[in-house]
N, C-alpha and C positions, 0 to 999 in steps of 0.2 A: 508379468500379469499372472493374476491368481491358476491356482490349478482346475481346471475345468472351462476356463473362460476362454473362449475363440477371439480370432482376430477380428468377426464380425461385430459379437457386442461390445469390444473392446472401441471397434469404429462408431457404433451406434452410440457409446456412453459419452465419448469425446464429442460426439455430434452435436447430442444433447446439452452438455456442460457449456459448448461455444456458445449455441443459442441464448441460452440461458443467460451466460455473460456478457453478451451483447446487448439483450433487453435491460440486465440493471444498468449498466453503462448508460443505459439513453434515456433508464428513468432517474437516473441521478442528476444528469446534463441536464436535462429536462426540469428539476425541481432546481438544480444551481443555477440558472438561467431565470426561473420566476420569482426564484429568492434575489438574487441582482436584481430584476426590474423594481423591486418592491423596496429596497434596501439603497435608491441611488444607483447603480452601478458597478456597490461594492460587491465583490464573490464573497461566499460564505468562506468562513474560515471553520477552523476545527471546533471549536465552541458551538458555532451555529450550529453545525452538522449534529455534534449531537446530543444539543438541547432540543432538535426536532427527532420525536421516539420513532417514526415511521423510518427516517433517512437516516437518521444514528446507526440503526441496526443494520442497515444496506450496505452503510460505507465500509469499504475495509478499512478496519485499525492499523494499519502500518506506518514506522516512521515517513516523513517525509521524505527521507534519503537513506540507505538503510548503511548500517555501520562500518565502521570501518574497522579493519581484521588487523589487530594490533602487531601482525606481519608485515602488515603493508603501511605502519607507522614511521614517520622521518624517523631515525635514531636520532639520539643528542650529539651534540659536540662533545659534550664531554659529559661522566657520569657525574649525577645532580650530588653525591658526597664522597668528591674525587679527595685522597690523601696528598697533601701536599709535600713533596719532598722538603727534608727540614734539614 
């Protein structure tokens, strides 16, 4: 917590952020539902979202799934350029 900020200030800021987040989520879901109704039930994809300037600016630009850290990738069964004993 920054110097000079009270716990009450922190709690109020958090509550405001949560309220704004919930409203944003509700607005996005409403738009998605309306869009799907207008497009034969198909949900909008990334391109559809980005093509709508009002929603594209609101929609979080994050990957559909988090990247896998290299430390969690499976190790190969053998090195790709392993020297063969001669």
